[in-house]
FIMARVO-714217 format. One record per residue (C-alpha): z, y, x. Coordinates in steps of 0.05 Angstrom, whole numbers, plus 32768, in hexadecimal, padded with zeros to 4 digits. Example, Ala and Ser with C-alpha at 12.3 -4.5 7.8 and 13.67 -1.06 7.14 Angstrom:
residues 2
809C7FA680F6/808F7FEB8111/
//
This chain:
residues 391
89677DAA850D/89787DCB84CA/89A87DA3849F/89797DA08463/89397D8D8488/89147D568463/892B7D6F841E/88F37D8583F0/89027DB683B8/88D67DCC837F/88EF7E11836C/88D97E278327/890C7E608320/88F17EA38308/890D7EE88318/89437EC68342/89377E9D8381/897B7EA183A2/898B7E56839D/89487E4183BA/894F7E7683F0/89927E588407/89747E12840A/89387E2C8430/89647E528461/89837E108476/89447DE7847E/892E7DCE843A/88E47DD18429/88E77DFE83ED/88A77E0283C5/88A57E3C8395/887E7E238358/88667E618332/88347E7182FD/87EE7E848313/88017ECD8306/883D7EC68334/88887ECB8329/889B7F0F8309/88CD7F158343/88917F2B836D/888C7F6B8345/88D67F7B8340/88E47FC18359/88EF7FE08389/88AA7FD583A6/88907FE583EA/88457FE383F7/883F7FC583B1/886D7F8A83C2/88B47F7B83AA/88EB7F7B83DE/89127F4B83B0/88DB7F1883B6/88D87F218401/89237F128405/892E7EDD83D0/88EF7EB583DF/88F57EB7842B/88E67E75844C/88C57E56840F/887F7E3C8402/88587E4F83C4/882A7E2A8396/88107E408352/88107E128316/88097E1B82CB/883F7DED82AF/88277DFA8267/87E37DDA8275/87E07D8D826E/87BF7D8582B2/87F37DB482D0/882B7D8882B5/880C7D4A82D3/88057D6C8317/884D7D818313/88637D3A8306/883F7D248345/88647D5A836B/88A67D42834E/88997CFC8369/889B7D1A83AF/88D67D4883A5/89227D4383AC/89377D7F8383/891E7DA88348/89387DEE833B/892F7E1682FB/894F7E4E82D3/89257E4C8293/89417E55824D/89647E168233/89357DDD821F/88F77E00823A/88E97DC8826C/88F47D948236/88C37DB88208/88907DB68241/889C7D6B8247/88BB7D75828B/89057D6F827D/89377D4C82AA/89317D098286/88E57D08828F/88E77D1E82D8/89207CEF82EB/88F87CB582D0/88C27CC78303/88F57CD0833C/89397CB0832C/89597CD18369/89437D168353/89787D4D8353/89697D7F831D/898C7DC28325/898C7DFA82F2/89AE7E3E82E7/89B87E5582A0/89E07E888278/8A147E5B8259/89FC7E148269/89D37DE08244/8A0A7DCA8212/8A337DEE81DE/8A237E1F81A7/8A167E5881D8/89E27E338202/89A87E5981E4/89C67E9F81EC/899F7EC88221/89C57EE98259/89BC7F118298/89ED7F2382CF/8A067F6182AA/8A157F37826C/8A377F028296/8A647F3682B6/8A767F518271/8A7F7F0E824F/8AAA7EF08287/8ADB7F2A8288/8AC67F4282CE/8AB47F8782B4/8AF57F8D828D/8B1F7F8A82CC/8AEE7FB082F9/8AF47FFC82FF/8B2C802E82F1/8B5A802982B5/8B46806D829A/8AFC805C829F/8ACF802B8279/8AC57FE38292/8A997FE382D0/8A627FB682EA/8A6A7F9B8330/8A337FBD8359/8A067F808364/89F17F41833E/8A307F1B834E/8A2B7EE78317/89E37ED68327/89F07ED38371/8A2E7EA6836C/8A0D7E798339/89D57E6E836C/8A047E6083A5/8A2F7E32837B/89F07E0D8367/89D67E0683AE/8A197DE883C4/8A1A7DB88389/89D27DA38397/89E57D8F83DE/8A1C7D6383C1/89EC7D45838F/89B87D3983C5/89ED7D1583EF/89FF7CEA83B3/89B57CDB83A5/89A97CC783ED/89E47C9683EB/89D87C7983A6/89907C888392/89AB7CAB8354/89967CF18343/89B67D1F8311/89B37D6382EF/89DE7D99830E/89E97DDA82E9/8A0C7E1C82F4/8A127E5782C5/8A167EA282CE/8A547EAA82A3/8A767E6C82C0/8A6A7E848307/8A877EC982F7/8AC57EA782D9/8ACC7E7B8317/8ACE7EB58347/8B007EDD831C/8B337EA7832A/8B707ED48335/8B657EF782F3/8B5C7EB582CE/8B997E9382EC/8BC37ED282E3/8BB27ED38299/8BC17E888296/8C067E9382B4/8C1A7ED38291/8BEF7ED68252/8BE07F1F8261/8B9A7F3A8267/8B8F7F5682AE/8B7C7FA082AA/8B537FCD82D7/8B797FE78313/8B41800D8335/8B3C7FFE837F/8B857FEA8385/8B9E7FA38383/8BCF7F96834A/8C007F6E8376/8BF47F8383BF/8BFE7FC983DA/8BE07FEF83FB/8BA07FC883EB/8B75800283D5/8B40803783E3/8B61807683FD/8B4780BC840A/8B4880D88451/8B2D81168474/8AE38108846D/8ADD80CF843A/8AFF808F8426/8B1D80538449/8B30800D8432/8B757FF38443/8B877FAA8439/8BD07FA4844C/8BE27F60842F/8C237F4F8453/8C637F71846A/8C517F6284B3/8C0F7F8884AA/8C357FC18488/8C637FC784C5/8C287FCB84F4/8C087FFF84C7/8C47802B84C7/8C4B80298513/8C018035851D/8BFF807384F0/8C4180918507/8C6D808184CA/8C9E804D84E7/8CD3806484B5/8CAB8046847C/8CB780008497/8D0180028483/8CFC80318448/8D19800D840B/8CDE802683E2/8CA9800A8411/8CC87FD3843C/8CAA7F988417/8C6B7F8B83EF/8C947F8283B0/8CB57FC783B3/8C757FE883CC/8C547FCF838C/8C897FF28362/8C8180348387/8C388034839A/8C17805D8363/8C2E80A58361/8C59809E83A0/8C42807583DB/8BF9807D83CA/8C0080C983CB/8C2480C7840E/8BEF809A842C/8BB780CA8418/8BE081048433/8BE680DD8474/8B9C80CC8477/8B8781148469/8B91812184B4/8B6380E784C7/8B1880DB84C2/8AFC809984A8/8AE7808584EE/8B2B8096850C/8B4F806B84D8/8B1E803284E3/8B288035852E/8B7380348528/8B707FF984F9/8B407FD28525/8B697FDF8564/8BAA7FC98544/8B8B7F90851B/8B9C7FAF84D8/8B6D7F9F849E/8B517FE48490/8B0E80078498/8AE0803E847F/8AB98037843E/8A748030845B/8A328042843C/89FC800C843F/89DD8030847B/8A1F803184A0/8A2E7FE8848E/89EC7FD184AB/89FE7FF284EE/8A3F7FCB84F7/8A3B7FA7853A/8A5E7F688522/8A297F5D84EC/89F47F618522/8A1A7F31854E/8A1E7F008514/89D47F098505/89E57F1E84BF/89B27F5684BD/896D7F3C84D0/89277F5884D1/88EE7F3184B2/88A57F4484BB/88877F3F8476/883B7F40846C/883E7F768436/887F7F9A8445/887D7F9C8490/88C07F9784B3/88F87F8E8480/89437F8A848D/89697F588463/89AA7F318464/89AA7EF48492/89C67EAF8485/8A107EB48474/8A217E6E848F/8A1B7E6484DA/8A1B7E2184FD/8A437E2E853D/8A1E7E1C857C/89DA7E19855C/89A67E4E8568/898F7E708528/89447E70851E/89227EAE8502/891A7EB284B6/88D67EA28499/88B37ED3846B/88A87ECA8420/88657EAB840D/882B7ECA83E8/881A7EB183A2/87FF7E6A83AA/87FD7E7183F6/88077E268400/87DA7E0E83C6/87A67DEF83F3/87D97DCF8422/88087DB183EF/87D47D9C83BC/87AB7D7C83F2/87E87D5083FF/87E07D3783B8/87987D2483C6/87747D6183AA/87387D7B83CF/871E7DC283D0/86ED7DB58396/87267D9C836A/87507DD8837C/87187E07836A/87107DE58327/875B7DE98319/875A7E33832B/871D7E3F82FE/87427E1F82C4/87817E4982D0/87AB7E0C82E2/87BC7E268328/
//
């Protein structure tokens, strides 16, 4: 049994879907409520056979109904759906649901135990609540880009939508807490995460360092400002990542790579002094040492001696790592439009439980007949609603 079985979610999010995906992965019935034209996510490039791979991933395991929330009859149908639901998800601009007459206060009056989850740029309160934002803006606004990259280069975006993804994961966790509270007390609530706030939350070491020292953390490239060697280093045929975070690991590294004298060298014997002599000295020596080794050779030595170090893999190489396969982290889903598609699996595993295959993403309104029939609508009523552009 999945832990969220029996939980019904109405997912109104557009061009997103991560939060609902996580809830669906663990058993919730997630119903994607989209306009009759479909969520724009369905056309987000890259496309294969005319279908979006982002939709196939982010909407996996969901059901889909179409509904025009701007139409009076559509609003009434949505209210009937709310009466049967546990959770609402949305990421619309601030006050849009209120303007539609479907804000939290209205919906919670229909279902007092309703948990209403939303992701926004800056939240629903404060002077900046109406300011639009995307992941790039969140990374810039939160300071993430300021401390990412090399000091001689401009601020750099992290290579994926980190603020959007974390905001979704934070929200899915918070929703589970709110559902637990609602089940115990009968009281629902609004739960909200923001892109900028989530980016701040995961940059904790930078924030607390500034709080302690009142100095703005600067870009240090791939190196860690306090731990060395914790860096990307050049070798014979590419680059490797080394994460030596303790003196015990440093001693193992020196023995494994034939430099036992470095263990007792007064310039390198502790992390503190290694930090003082890393740039321009130790780092140069490490790259000279690694120039005789290939990426694979360094990775093998590190694995065999339990040193945190490995090659810098391409996506293709990463997907071939045996341990990811063992953990079922790379899965194949047979999509109606895309055919077989590889995608990340569920990151959380329940030990001792067999993991069921992922379900594919739905077509636009694929469950209209099934789910609207549950509200008492027959085929003639559905045809009329479709004719009027309501579904």
